[in-house]
N, CA and C atoms of all chains as a GROMACS GRO file, in nm:
protein
  621
    1MET      N    1   1.014  -1.047   0.535
    1MET     CA    2   1.054  -0.925   0.604
    1MET      C    3   1.089  -0.953   0.749
    2LYS      N    4   1.034  -1.060   0.805
    2LYS     CA    5   1.061  -1.094   0.944
    2LYS      C    6   1.210  -1.124   0.963
    3GLU      N    7   1.268  -1.200   0.867
    3GLU     CA    8   1.410  -1.233   0.877
    3GLU      C    9   1.495  -1.107   0.864
    4ARG      N   10   1.454  -1.019   0.773
    4ARG     CA   11   1.528  -0.895   0.756
    4ARG      C   12   1.518  -0.809   0.882
    5ARG      N   13   1.402  -0.810   0.943
    5ARG     CA   14   1.386  -0.733   1.068
    5ARG      C   15   1.486  -0.780   1.172
    6GLU      N   16   1.499  -0.912   1.183
    6GLU     CA   17   1.592  -0.966   1.282
    6GLU      C   18   1.735  -0.925   1.252
    7ALA      N   19   1.771  -0.928   1.124
    7ALA     CA   20   1.908  -0.890   1.085
    7ALA      C   21   1.932  -0.742   1.109
    8ILE      N   22   1.832  -0.663   1.080
    8ILE     CA   23   1.845  -0.517   1.098
    8ILE      C   24   1.857  -0.484   1.246
    9GLU      N   25   1.773  -0.546   1.326
    9GLU     CA   26   1.776  -0.517   1.470
    9GLU      C   27   1.901  -0.575   1.536
   10ALA      N   28   1.951  -0.686   1.481
   10ALA     CA   29   2.075  -0.744   1.535
   10ALA      C   30   2.192  -0.650   1.513
   11ALA      N   31   2.181  -0.568   1.408
   11ALA     CA   32   2.288  -0.472   1.379
   11ALA      C   33   2.273  -0.345   1.464
   12GLY      N   34   2.171  -0.344   1.550
   12GLY     CA   35   2.153  -0.229   1.639
   12GLY      C   36   2.070  -0.118   1.581
   13THR      N   37   2.003  -0.144   1.470
   13THR     CA   38   1.919  -0.042   1.406
   13THR      C   39   1.772  -0.074   1.430
   14GLN      N   40   1.695   0.028   1.458
   14GLN     CA   41   1.552   0.011   1.481
   14GLN      C   42   1.478   0.029   1.349
   15LEU      N   43   1.380  -0.054   1.327
   15LEU     CA   44   1.300  -0.049   1.205
   15LEU      C   45   1.175   0.034   1.228
   16ALA      N   46   1.138   0.115   1.131
   16ALA     CA   47   1.014   0.194   1.143
   16ALA      C   48   0.956   0.214   1.003
   17PHE      N   49   0.825   0.230   0.997
   17PHE     CA   50   0.757   0.245   0.869
   17PHE      C   51   0.669   0.371   0.869
   18VAL      N   52   0.651   0.425   0.751
   18VAL     CA   53   0.558   0.536   0.729
   18VAL      C   54   0.460   0.491   0.622
   19TYR      N   55   0.332   0.518   0.644
   19TYR     CA   56   0.230   0.476   0.548
   19TYR      C   57   0.117   0.577   0.548
   20GLU      N   58   0.035   0.569   0.443
   20GLU     CA   59  -0.074   0.666   0.431
   20GLU      C   60  -0.212   0.605   0.457
   21GLY      N   61  -0.218   0.473   0.471
   21GLY     CA   62  -0.348   0.408   0.482
   21GLY      C   63  -0.406   0.415   0.622
   22SER      N   64  -0.504   0.327   0.648
   22SER     CA   65  -0.570   0.329   0.778
   22SER      C   66  -0.490   0.251   0.881
   23GLU      N   67  -0.503   0.290   1.006
   23GLU     CA   68  -0.433   0.221   1.115
   23GLU      C   69  -0.481   0.077   1.129
   24LYS      N   70  -0.610   0.057   1.108
   24LYS     CA   71  -0.665  -0.077   1.121
   24LYS      C   72  -0.602  -0.172   1.020
   25GLN      N   73  -0.592  -0.127   0.896
   25GLN     CA   74  -0.533  -0.210   0.791
   25GLN      C   75  -0.384  -0.231   0.816
   26ALA      N   76  -0.318  -0.125   0.862
   26ALA     CA   77  -0.174  -0.135   0.890
   26ALA      C   78  -0.147  -0.237   1.000
   27ALA      N   79  -0.228  -0.233   1.106
   27ALA     CA   80  -0.207  -0.325   1.218
   27ALA      C   81  -0.219  -0.469   1.170
   28ALA      N   82  -0.317  -0.495   1.085
   28ALA     CA   83  -0.338  -0.631   1.035
   28ALA      C   84  -0.223  -0.673   0.944
   29LEU      N   85  -0.182  -0.583   0.857
   29LEU     CA   86  -0.076  -0.615   0.762
   29LEU      C   87   0.058  -0.636   0.833
   30PHE      N   88   0.088  -0.551   0.929
   30PHE     CA   89   0.215  -0.562   1.001
   30PHE      C   90   0.219  -0.692   1.082
   31ALA      N   91   0.108  -0.728   1.142
   31ALA     CA   92   0.103  -0.853   1.218
   31ALA      C   93   0.123  -0.972   1.125
   32ARG      N   94   0.064  -0.964   1.005
   32ARG     CA   95   0.074  -1.073   0.908
   32ARG      C   96   0.220  -1.097   0.867
   33TYR      N   97   0.298  -0.990   0.861
   33TYR     CA   98   0.437  -1.002   0.818
   33TYR      C   99   0.534  -1.006   0.936
   34GLY      N  100   0.485  -1.033   1.056
   34GLY     CA  101   0.572  -1.044   1.172
   34GLY      C  102   0.633  -0.912   1.215
   35LEU      N  103   0.563  -0.803   1.188
   35LEU     CA  104   0.618  -0.671   1.218
   35LEU      C  105   0.539  -0.598   1.327
   36ASP      N  106   0.453  -0.672   1.398
   36ASP     CA  107   0.380  -0.605   1.506
   36ASP      C  108   0.481  -0.564   1.612
   37GLY      N  109   0.462  -0.450   1.668
   37GLY     CA  110   0.557  -0.397   1.764
   37GLY      C  111   0.657  -0.302   1.702
   38VAL      N  112   0.671  -0.308   1.570
   38VAL     CA  113   0.761  -0.215   1.501
   38VAL      C  114   0.694  -0.078   1.494
   39SER      N  115   0.772   0.027   1.515
   39SER     CA  116   0.715   0.161   1.509
   39SER      C  117   0.658   0.188   1.370
   40ARG      N  118   0.539   0.242   1.368
   40ARG     CA  119   0.479   0.279   1.240
   40ARG      C  120   0.416   0.417   1.254
   41PHE      N  121   0.430   0.495   1.150
   41PHE     CA  122   0.384   0.634   1.151
   41PHE      C  123   0.280   0.651   1.041
   42ARG      N  124   0.160   0.680   1.085
   42ARG     CA  125   0.053   0.704   0.987
   42ARG      C  126   0.062   0.849   0.941
   43ASP      N  127   0.068   0.866   0.811
   43ASP     CA  128   0.090   0.999   0.754
   43ASP      C  129  -0.011   1.022   0.641
   44PRO      N  130  -0.138   1.036   0.676
   44PRO     CA  131  -0.242   1.043   0.572
   44PRO      C  132  -0.230   1.163   0.480
   45ASP      N  133  -0.168   1.267   0.528
   45ASP     CA  134  -0.153   1.387   0.444
   45ASP      C  135  -0.015   1.396   0.379
   46ALA      N  136   0.063   1.289   0.391
   46ALA     CA  137   0.195   1.281   0.327
   46ALA      C  138   0.289   1.394   0.371
   47VAL      N  139   0.273   1.437   0.495
   47VAL     CA  140   0.361   1.544   0.546
   47VAL      C  141   0.505   1.494   0.555
   48LEU      N  142   0.520   1.373   0.611
   48LEU     CA  143   0.656   1.318   0.622
   48LEU      C  144   0.714   1.284   0.484
   49TYR      N  145   0.630   1.232   0.397
   49TYR     CA  146   0.677   1.200   0.262
   49TYR      C  147   0.738   1.326   0.198
   50ARG      N  148   0.668   1.435   0.211
   50ARG     CA  149   0.717   1.560   0.150
   50ARG      C  150   0.841   1.610   0.224
   51ALA      N  151   0.842   1.594   0.356
   51ALA     CA  152   0.959   1.640   0.432
   51ALA      C  153   1.085   1.567   0.390
   52PHE      N  154   1.069   1.442   0.347
   52PHE     CA  155   1.183   1.363   0.302
   52PHE      C  156   1.202   1.370   0.151
   53GLY      N  157   1.126   1.455   0.088
   53GLY     CA  158   1.143   1.476  -0.057
   53GLY      C  159   1.091   1.364  -0.143
   54LEU      N  160   0.993   1.290  -0.093
   54LEU     CA  161   0.935   1.182  -0.172
   54LEU      C  162   0.807   1.232  -0.239
   55HIS      N  163   0.802   1.211  -0.370
   55HIS     CA  164   0.690   1.266  -0.445
   55HIS      C  165   0.615   1.156  -0.519
   56ARG      N  166   0.510   1.193  -0.586
   56ARG     CA  167   0.433   1.097  -0.666
   56ARG      C  168   0.512   1.065  -0.793
   57GLY      N  169   0.502   0.939  -0.834
   57GLY     CA  170   0.581   0.894  -0.948
   57GLY      C  171   0.523   0.937  -1.082
   58LYS      N  172   0.612   0.935  -1.182
   58LYS     CA  173   0.568   0.960  -1.320
   58LYS      C  174   0.520   0.826  -1.379
   59LEU      N  175   0.459   0.834  -1.494
   59LEU     CA  176   0.396   0.716  -1.555
   59LEU      C  177   0.493   0.597  -1.565
   60PHE      N  178   0.616   0.620  -1.615
   60PHE     CA  179   0.709   0.509  -1.636
   60PHE      C  180   0.759   0.452  -1.503
   61GLN      N  181   0.753   0.533  -1.397
   61GLN     CA  182   0.797   0.486  -1.266
   61GLN      C  183   0.692   0.397  -1.200
   62LEU      N  184   0.569   0.412  -1.246
   62LEU     CA  185   0.458   0.339  -1.185
   62LEU      C  186   0.408   0.222  -1.269
   63PHE      N  187   0.421   0.236  -1.400
   63PHE     CA  188   0.358   0.136  -1.488
   63PHE      C  189   0.451   0.085  -1.597
   64GLY      N  190   0.581   0.102  -1.584
   64GLY     CA  191   0.675   0.060  -1.689
   64GLY      C  192   0.687  -0.092  -1.698
   65LEU      N  193   0.773  -0.136  -1.790
   65LEU     CA  194   0.792  -0.280  -1.812
   65LEU      C  195   0.847  -0.349  -1.688
   66ARG      N  196   0.943  -0.284  -1.623
   66ARG     CA  197   1.002  -0.343  -1.502
   66ARG      C  198   0.896  -0.360  -1.394
   67VAL      N  199   0.807  -0.262  -1.386
   67VAL     CA  200   0.701  -0.267  -1.285
   67VAL      C  201   0.607  -0.384  -1.316
   68LEU      N  202   0.573  -0.397  -1.442
   68LEU     CA  203   0.484  -0.507  -1.483
   68LEU      C  204   0.549  -0.642  -1.453
   69ARG      N  205   0.679  -0.652  -1.485
   69ARG     CA  206   0.749  -0.778  -1.461
   69ARG      C  207   0.752  -0.810  -1.311
   70ARG      N  208   0.779  -0.711  -1.228
   70ARG     CA  209   0.783  -0.731  -1.083
   70ARG      C  210   0.644  -0.769  -1.030
   71TYR      N  211   0.543  -0.707  -1.087
   71TYR     CA  212   0.405  -0.736  -1.046
   71TYR      C  213   0.372  -0.883  -1.075
   72LEU      N  214   0.413  -0.929  -1.193
   72LEU     CA  215   0.385  -1.068  -1.231
   72LEU      C  216   0.463  -1.165  -1.142
   73GLN      N  217   0.587  -1.127  -1.108
   73GLN     CA  218   0.666  -1.211  -1.018
   73GLN      C  219   0.598  -1.222  -0.882
   74ALA      N  220   0.548  -1.109  -0.833
   74ALA     CA  221   0.481  -1.108  -0.702
   74ALA      C  222   0.355  -1.194  -0.708
   75MET      N  223   0.282  -1.182  -0.818
   75MET     CA  224   0.159  -1.261  -0.835
   75MET      C  225   0.191  -1.410  -0.834
   76SER      N  226   0.302  -1.447  -0.900
   76SER     CA  227   0.338  -1.589  -0.908
   76SER      C  228   0.376  -1.644  -0.771
   77LYS      N  229   0.414  -1.555  -0.678
   77LYS     CA  230   0.450  -1.598  -0.543
   77LYS      C  231   0.330  -1.588  -0.447
   78GLY      N  232   0.215  -1.560  -0.503
   78GLY     CA  233   0.095  -1.556  -0.421
   78GLY      C  234   0.066  -1.422  -0.359
   79HIS      N  235   0.140  -1.320  -0.398
   79HIS     CA  236   0.115  -1.186  -0.344
   79HIS      C  237   0.021  -1.110  -0.439
   80GLY      N  238  -0.102  -1.145  -0.434
   80GLY     CA  239  -0.200  -1.081  -0.521
   80GLY      C  240  -0.238  -0.944  -0.471
   81PRO      N  241  -0.306  -0.868  -0.555
   81PRO     CA  242  -0.347  -0.734  -0.514
   81PRO      C  243  -0.455  -0.739  -0.407
   82GLY      N  244  -0.445  -0.649  -0.310
   82GLY     CA  245  -0.548  -0.638  -0.207
   82GLY      C  246  -0.620  -0.506  -0.225
   83ILE      N  247  -0.696  -0.471  -0.124
   83ILE     CA  248  -0.762  -0.341  -0.128
   83ILE      C  249  -0.660  -0.235  -0.093
   84MET      N  250  -0.632  -0.149  -0.187
   84MET     CA  251  -0.527  -0.051  -0.169
   84MET      C  252  -0.577   0.069  -0.089
   85THR      N  253  -0.503   0.102   0.017
   85THR     CA  254  -0.531   0.228   0.085
   85THR      C  255  -0.403   0.310   0.083
   86GLY      N  256  -0.418   0.439   0.073
   86GLY     CA  257  -0.303   0.526   0.056
   86GLY      C  258  -0.296   0.573  -0.087
   87ASP      N  259  -0.188   0.638  -0.120
   87ASP     CA  260  -0.172   0.695  -0.252
   87ASP      C  261  -0.090   0.600  -0.338
   88GLY      N  262  -0.153   0.533  -0.428
   88GLY     CA  263  -0.085   0.437  -0.515
   88GLY      C  264   0.015   0.502  -0.609
   89LEU      N  265   0.010   0.632  -0.622
   89LEU     CA  266   0.103   0.703  -0.710
   89LEU      C  267   0.229   0.748  -0.637
   90GLN      N  268   0.228   0.730  -0.505
   90GLN     CA  269   0.340   0.776  -0.423
   90GLN      C  270   0.463   0.687  -0.442
   91LEU      N  271   0.579   0.747  -0.464
   91LEU     CA  272   0.703   0.670  -0.471
   91LEU      C  273   0.758   0.648  -0.330
   92PRO      N  274   0.801   0.526  -0.302
   92PRO     CA  275   0.854   0.496  -0.169
   92PRO      C  276   0.999   0.546  -0.155
   93GLY      N  277   1.052   0.526  -0.036
   93GLY     CA  278   1.192   0.559  -0.009
   93GLY      C  279   1.235   0.495   0.121
   94VAL      N  280   1.365   0.490   0.142
   94VAL     CA  281   1.420   0.432   0.264
   94VAL      C  282   1.530   0.525   0.316
   95PHE      N  283   1.526   0.551   0.446
   95PHE     CA  284   1.623   0.645   0.505
   95PHE      C  285   1.678   0.587   0.634
   96LEU      N  286   1.807   0.606   0.654
   96LEU     CA  287   1.868   0.571   0.782
   96LEU      C  288   1.888   0.702   0.860
   97LEU      N  289   1.824   0.707   0.976
   97LEU     CA  290   1.826   0.829   1.057
   97LEU      C  291   1.902   0.806   1.187
   98HIS      N  292   1.966   0.911   1.233
   98HIS     CA  293   2.023   0.910   1.367
   98HIS      C  294   2.027   1.053   1.418
   99GLN      N  295   1.974   1.072   1.536
   99GLN     CA  296   1.969   1.204   1.598
   99GLN      C  297   1.910   1.309   1.502
  100SER      N  298   1.802   1.270   1.439
  100SER     CA  299   1.726   1.356   1.347
  100SER      C  300   1.806   1.396   1.223
  101ARG      N  301   1.912   1.323   1.195
  101ARG     CA  302   1.989   1.349   1.073
  101ARG      C  303   1.975   1.229   0.979
  102ILE      N  304   1.973   1.257   0.850
  102ILE     CA  305   1.970   1.151   0.751
  102ILE      C  306   2.114   1.104   0.728
  103ILE      N  307   2.137   0.976   0.757
  103ILE     CA  308   2.270   0.918   0.738
  103ILE      C  309   2.280   0.858   0.597
  104LYS      N  310   2.174   0.792   0.555
  104LYS     CA  311   2.168   0.735   0.420
  104LYS      C  312   2.027   0.758   0.366
  105GLU      N  313   2.016   0.766   0.236
  105GLU     CA  314   1.882   0.775   0.178
  105GLU      C  315   1.878   0.705   0.044
  106LEU      N  316   1.767   0.643   0.018
  106LEU     CA  317   1.746   0.577  -0.111
  106LEU      C  318   1.604   0.606  -0.156
  107ARG      N  319   1.595   0.670  -0.270
  107ARG     CA  320   1.464   0.700  -0.327
  107ARG      C  321   1.441   0.606  -0.445
  108TYR      N  322   1.323   0.551  -0.452
  108TYR     CA  323   1.294   0.456  -0.558
  108TYR      C  324   1.295   0.526  -0.695
  109GLY      N  325   1.360   0.458  -0.792
  109GLY     CA  326   1.353   0.507  -0.929
  109GLY      C  327   1.222   0.466  -0.993
  110THR      N  328   1.179   0.344  -0.964
  110THR     CA  329   1.046   0.296  -1.003
  110THR      C  330   0.992   0.216  -0.885
  111VAL      N  331   0.863   0.187  -0.887
  111VAL     CA  332   0.806   0.111  -0.776
  111VAL      C  333   0.849  -0.035  -0.779
  112ALA      N  334   0.923  -0.076  -0.886
  112ALA     CA  335   0.972  -0.213  -0.894
  112ALA      C  336   1.104  -0.230  -0.820
  113ASP      N  337   1.167  -0.125  -0.778
  113ASP     CA  338   1.295  -0.136  -0.709
  113ASP      C  339   1.281  -0.213  -0.579
  114ARG      N  340   1.383  -0.288  -0.547
  114ARG     CA  341   1.384  -0.366  -0.423
  114ARG      C  342   1.515  -0.338  -0.349
  115PRO      N  343   1.516  -0.241  -0.261
  115PRO     CA  344   1.639  -0.208  -0.188
  115PRO      C  345   1.682  -0.320  -0.095
  116ASP      N  346   1.810  -0.326  -0.068
  116ASP     CA  347   1.862  -0.420   0.031
  116ASP      C  348   1.854  -0.349   0.166
  117TYR      N  349   1.747  -0.376   0.239
  117TYR     CA  350   1.723  -0.306   0.365
  117TYR      C  351   1.833  -0.332   0.468
  118VAL      N  352   1.883  -0.455   0.469
  118VAL     CA  353   1.986  -0.489   0.568
  118VAL      C  354   2.114  -0.408   0.540
  119ALA      N  355   2.149  -0.396   0.412
  119ALA     CA  356   2.268  -0.316   0.378
  119ALA      C  357   2.245  -0.169   0.411
  120LEU      N  358   2.126  -0.122   0.388
  120LEU     CA  359   2.095   0.018   0.419
  120LEU      C  360   2.102   0.044   0.570
  121ALA      N  361   2.069  -0.057   0.648
  121ALA     CA  362   2.070  -0.040   0.792
  121ALA      C  363   2.210  -0.041   0.850
  122SER      N  364   2.305  -0.093   0.771
  122SER     CA  365   2.442  -0.093   0.819
  122SER      C  366   2.508   0.040   0.784
  123LEU      N  367   2.626   0.061   0.830
  123LEU     CA  368   2.693   0.186   0.800
  123LEU      C  369   2.784   0.173   0.679
  124GLU      N  370   2.763   0.066   0.600
  124GLU     CA  371   2.837   0.051   0.476
  124GLU      C  372   2.748   0.093   0.361
  125SER      N  373   2.806   0.093   0.238
  125SER     CA  374   2.731   0.141   0.123
  125SER      C  375   2.615   0.050   0.091
  126PRO      N  376   2.497   0.104   0.075
  126PRO     CA  377   2.381   0.022   0.040
  126PRO      C  378   2.384  -0.018  -0.108
  127GLU      N  379   2.322  -0.130  -0.134
  127GLU     CA  380   2.311  -0.176  -0.272
  127GLU      C  381   2.169  -0.225  -0.296
  128LEU      N  382   2.135  -0.233  -0.423
  128LEU     CA  383   2.006  -0.292  -0.457
  128LEU      C  384   2.021  -0.443  -0.462
  129GLU      N  385   1.921  -0.514  -0.413
  129GLU     CA  386   1.925  -0.660  -0.419
  129GLU      C  387   1.926  -0.707  -0.564
  130ASP      N  388   1.844  -0.646  -0.644
  130ASP     CA  389   1.837  -0.680  -0.786
  130ASP      C  390   1.943  -0.598  -0.857
  131SER      N  391   2.051  -0.662  -0.897
  131SER     CA  392   2.163  -0.587  -0.953
  131SER      C  393   2.164  -0.586  -1.105
  132SER      N  394   2.051  -0.621  -1.167
  132SER     CA  395   2.046  -0.617  -1.312
  132SER      C  396   2.059  -0.472  -1.358
  133PRO      N  397   2.109  -0.451  -1.482
  133PRO     CA  398   2.130  -0.315  -1.530
  133PRO      C  399   2.005  -0.228  -1.519
  134GLU      N  400   1.891  -0.290  -1.541
  134GLU     CA  401   1.767  -0.211  -1.538
  134GLU      C  402   1.734  -0.164  -1.398
  135SER      N  403   1.792  -0.229  -1.297
  135SER     CA  404   1.754  -0.194  -1.161
  135SER      C  405   1.827  -0.072  -1.110
  136GLY      N  406   1.916  -0.018  -1.191
  136GLY     CA  407   1.995   0.095  -1.145
  136GLY      C  408   1.918   0.223  -1.138
  137SER      N  409   1.788   0.214  -1.137
  137SER     CA  410   1.709   0.337  -1.140
  137SER      C  411   1.686   0.395  -1.002
  138ALA      N  412   1.711   0.315  -0.898
  138ALA     CA  413   1.693   0.371  -0.764
  138ALA      C  414   1.800   0.477  -0.742
  139ILE      N  415   1.761   0.581  -0.679
  139ILE     CA  416   1.850   0.694  -0.665
  139ILE      C  417   1.907   0.697  -0.524
  140LEU      N  418   2.037   0.678  -0.514
  140LEU     CA  419   2.104   0.688  -0.384
  140LEU      C  420   2.179   0.819  -0.383
  141THR      N  421   2.143   0.902  -0.294
  141THR     CA  422   2.206   1.033  -0.289
  141THR      C  423   2.272   1.054  -0.153
  142PRO      N  424   2.376   1.133  -0.148
  142PRO     CA  425   2.437   1.161  -0.018
  142PRO      C  426   2.341   1.243   0.066
  143PRO      N  427   2.356   1.238   0.197
  143PRO     CA  428   2.268   1.317   0.283
  143PRO      C  429   2.276   1.463   0.247
  144PRO      N  430   2.164   1.531   0.248
  144PRO     CA  431   2.164   1.672   0.212
  144PRO      C  432   2.233   1.756   0.318
  145ARG      N  433   2.282   1.868   0.274
  145ARG     CA  434   2.339   1.962   0.370
  145ARG      C  435   2.222   2.020   0.450
  146LEU      N  436   2.226   2.000   0.578
  146LEU     CA  437   2.112   2.041   0.660
  146LEU      C  438   2.116   2.190   0.689
  147LYS      N  439   2.002   2.248   0.685
  147LYS     CA  440   1.992   2.392   0.709
  147LYS      C  441   1.959   2.423   0.854
  148TRP      N  442   1.937   2.319   0.932
  148TRP     CA  443   1.898   2.342   1.070
  148TRP      C  444   1.995   2.271   1.161
  149GLN      N  445   1.995   2.306   1.284
  149GLN     CA  446   2.083   2.246   1.383
  149GLN      C  447   2.003   2.147   1.467
  150VAL      N  448   2.066   2.036   1.499
  150VAL     CA  449   2.003   1.942   1.590
  150VAL      C  450   2.010   2.002   1.730
  151GLY      N  451   1.902   2.026   1.788
  151GLY     CA  452   1.903   2.089   1.920
  151GLY      C  453   1.799   2.026   2.008
  152ASP      N  454   1.746   2.102   2.092
  152ASP     CA  455   1.647   2.052   2.186
  152ASP      C  456   1.507   2.088   2.138
  153LEU      N  457   1.477   2.044   2.017
  153LEU     CA  458   1.344   2.071   1.964
  153LEU      C  459   1.240   2.001   2.050
  154PRO      N  460   1.137   2.068   2.089
  154PRO     CA  461   1.034   2.002   2.168
  154PRO      C  462   0.959   1.901   2.082
  155ASP      N  463   0.929   1.786   2.138
  155ASP     CA  464   0.847   1.689   2.067
  155ASP      C  465   0.705   1.741   2.062
  156ALA      N  466   0.651   1.746   1.944
  156ALA     CA  467   0.516   1.801   1.928
  156ALA      C  468   0.416   1.690   1.907
  157CYS      N  469   0.451   1.571   1.955
  157CYS     CA  470   0.364   1.456   1.937
  157CYS      C  471   0.227   1.486   1.998
  158LEU      N  472   0.127   1.483   1.914
  158LEU     CA  473  -0.004   1.526   1.961
  158LEU      C  474  -0.078   1.419   2.041
  159ARG      N  475  -0.022   1.296   2.040
  159ARG     CA  476  -0.089   1.190   2.116
  159ARG      C  477  -0.044   1.189   2.261
  160LYS      N  478   0.062   1.264   2.293
  160LYS     CA  479   0.110   1.263   2.430
  160LYS      C  480   0.014   1.335   2.522
  161MET      N  481  -1.136   1.187   1.300
  161MET     CA  482  -1.018   1.102   1.301
  161MET      C  483  -1.050   0.968   1.365
  162GLU      N  484  -1.008   0.859   1.302
  162GLU     CA  485  -1.038   0.728   1.357
  162GLU      C  486  -0.951   0.700   1.479
  163MET      N  487  -0.997   0.608   1.561
  163MET     CA  488  -0.920   0.571   1.680
  163MET      C  489  -0.785   0.514   1.637
  164GLY      N  490  -0.683   0.552   1.707
  164GLY     CA  491  -0.552   0.496   1.678
  164GLY      C  492  -0.479   0.568   1.568
  165ALA      N  493  -0.544   0.664   1.508
  165ALA     CA  494  -0.478   0.737   1.400
  165ALA      C  495  -0.363   0.818   1.457
  166ILE      N  496  -0.260   0.830   1.380
  166ILE     CA  497  -0.144   0.906   1.422
  166ILE      C  498  -0.153   1.044   1.359
  167THR      N  499  -0.137   1.142   1.438
  167THR     CA  500  -0.148   1.277   1.386
  167THR      C  501  -0.009   1.337   1.368
  168ILE      N  502   0.016   1.392   1.257
  168ILE     CA  503   0.142   1.460   1.232
  168ILE      C  504   0.112   1.608   1.221
  169ALA      N  505   0.170   1.682   1.311
  169ALA     CA  506   0.142   1.825   1.314
  169ALA      C  507   0.197   1.894   1.190
  170ALA      N  508   0.126   1.992   1.144
  170ALA     CA  509   0.178   2.073   1.035
  170ALA      C  510   0.306   2.138   1.083
  171SER      N  511   0.408   2.133   1.001
  171SER     CA  512   0.537   2.184   1.046
  171SER      C  513   0.608   2.254   0.932
  172GLU      N  514   0.702   2.337   0.968
  172GLU     CA  515   0.770   2.418   0.869
  172GLU      C  516   0.907   2.362   0.833
  173THR      N  517   0.966   2.285   0.920
  173THR     CA  518   1.100   2.237   0.892
  173THR      C  519   1.107   2.086   0.902
  174PHE      N  520   1.217   2.034   0.848
  174PHE     CA  521   1.239   1.890   0.854
  174PHE      C  522   1.242   1.842   0.999
  175ALA      N  523   1.316   1.913   1.082
  175ALA     CA  524   1.330   1.873   1.222
  175ALA      C  525   1.194   1.874   1.293
  176GLU      N  526   1.114   1.973   1.262
  176GLU     CA  527   0.982   1.980   1.324
  176GLU      C  528   0.893   1.867   1.276
  177SER      N  529   0.913   1.826   1.150
  177SER     CA  530   0.836   1.713   1.099
  177SER      C  531   0.868   1.587   1.177
  178LEU      N  532   0.996   1.567   1.208
  178LEU     CA  533   1.035   1.450   1.285
  178LEU      C  534   0.980   1.458   1.427
  179ALA      N  535   0.981   1.575   1.483
  179ALA     CA  536   0.932   1.592   1.620
  179ALA      C  537   0.781   1.575   1.627
  180GLY      N  538   0.713   1.607   1.518
  180GLY     CA  539   0.568   1.602   1.518
  180GLY      C  540   0.510   1.470   1.473
  181ALA      N  541   0.594   1.381   1.420
  181ALA     CA  542   0.547   1.251   1.373
  181ALA      C  543   0.550   1.153   1.489
  182CYS      N  544   0.438   1.090   1.515
  182CYS     CA  545   0.428   1.000   1.630
  182CYS      C  546   0.386   0.860   1.587
  183ASP      N  547   0.450   0.760   1.646
  183ASP     CA  548   0.414   0.623   1.611
  183ASP      C  549   0.291   0.577   1.690
  184GLN      N  550   0.257   0.450   1.676
  184GLN     CA  551   0.134   0.399   1.738
  184GLN      C  552   0.141   0.400   1.890
  185ARG      N  553   0.262   0.417   1.944
  185ARG     CA  554   0.275   0.422   2.090
  185ARG      C  555   0.295   0.565   2.140
  186GLY      N  556   0.285   0.662   2.048
  186GLY     CA  557   0.294   0.802   2.088
  186GLY      C  558   0.436   0.854   2.100
  187ARG      N  559   0.534   0.780   2.044
  187ARG     CA  560   0.672   0.827   2.047
  187ARG      C  561   0.703   0.900   1.917
  188SER      N  562   0.770   1.011   1.929
  188SER     CA  563   0.800   1.086   1.807
  188SER      C  564   0.922   1.028   1.737
  189LEU      N  565   0.929   1.053   1.607
  189LEU     CA  566   1.043   1.005   1.528
  189LEU      C  567   1.173   1.070   1.576
  190ALA      N  568   1.164   1.195   1.616
  190ALA     CA  569   1.283   1.263   1.668
  190ALA      C  570   1.331   1.196   1.796
  191GLU      N  571   1.235   1.160   1.880
  191GLU     CA  572   1.269   1.096   2.008
  191GLU      C  573   1.334   0.960   1.985
  192ILE      N  574   1.278   0.883   1.893
  192ILE     CA  575   1.333   0.749   1.866
  192ILE      C  576   1.474   0.759   1.808
  193SER      N  577   1.493   0.853   1.716
  193SER     CA  578   1.624   0.862   1.650
  193SER      C  579   1.729   0.926   1.739
  194ARG      N  580   1.686   0.979   1.852
  194ARG     CA  581   1.780   1.044   1.942
  194ARG      C  582   1.877   0.942   2.002
  195SER      N  583   1.825   0.822   2.027
  195SER     CA  584   1.910   0.723   2.094
  195SER      C  585   1.938   0.599   2.009
  196ALA      N  586   1.888   0.598   1.885
  196ALA     CA  587   1.906   0.479   1.803
  196ALA      C  588   1.918   0.517   1.656
  197PHE      N  589   1.983   0.429   1.579
  197PHE     CA  590   1.976   0.441   1.434
  197PHE      C  591   1.839   0.385   1.393
  198VAL      N  592   1.772   0.453   1.305
  198VAL     CA  593   1.638   0.413   1.264
  198VAL      C  594   1.634   0.395   1.112
  199LEU      N  595   1.597   0.276   1.068
  199LEU     CA  596   1.575   0.255   0.925
  199LEU      C  597   1.428   0.284   0.898
  200LEU      N  598   1.403   0.394   0.832
  200LEU     CA  599   1.267   0.442   0.811
  200LEU      C  600   1.225   0.408   0.668
  201ILE      N  601   1.126   0.322   0.657
  201ILE     CA  602   1.079   0.274   0.527
  201ILE      C  603   0.946   0.340   0.494
  202PHE      N  604   0.943   0.417   0.388
  202PHE     CA  605   0.818   0.479   0.342
  202PHE      C  606   0.750   0.384   0.244
  203LEU      N  607   0.630   0.342   0.278
  203LEU     CA  608   0.554   0.250   0.194
  203LEU      C  609   0.477   0.328   0.088
  204ARG      N  610   0.456   0.261  -0.024
  204ARG     CA  611   0.376   0.323  -0.131
  204ARG      C  612   0.228   0.319  -0.094
  205HIS      N  613   0.186   0.206  -0.046
  205HIS     CA  614   0.046   0.188  -0.007
  205HIS      C  615   0.034   0.062   0.075
  206LEU      N  616  -0.076   0.041   0.138
  206LEU     CA  617  -0.104  -0.084   0.208
  206LEU      C  618  -0.195  -0.166   0.121
  207GLY      N  619  -0.182  -0.297   0.130
  207GLY     CA  620  -0.271  -0.382   0.054
  207GLY      C  621  -0.209  -0.432  -0.074
   0.00000   0.00000   0.00000
């Protein structure tokens, strides 16, 4: 992910993450993957997940054959299971934002999907890294028609 | 709430959600996206 971060940032896009687990675990994990300093948003109540339309997965999205195969591949590369914090049933997603608008969005079809983050960060069409027929389950949708106007919304950041 | 936890205010709209979401340095998602393209990755879980 460190190499991808460099490519994404070289393209002028800032990387940020949303997670549901503890800040302590996130700090350790992000440092381990060379992502310390990257903006991260702790969302224990999944408020942002819901705001972006990300929901909990169905059985086949979480435990299907593709998921099992991906899990075994990860295990073979030394990425064994750790202590899970957050909602293991939550489906991930990736969004390109600018001025509070969604420019691109990709919602996982199953948890085995592997989006091409660098392509998503560019202003060209994103693709999945794994282009096998089975991988076509990730859902790429055009940005929704927004019901609100980008204006001078006050930042309600409670840590300020 | 544990130290360092990020608080996201309850909000009614998408825009308010972005304004209320704050990173570990206290910057809101709306503020960051105001001047930059942001690739926002939602993780399934940590660990």
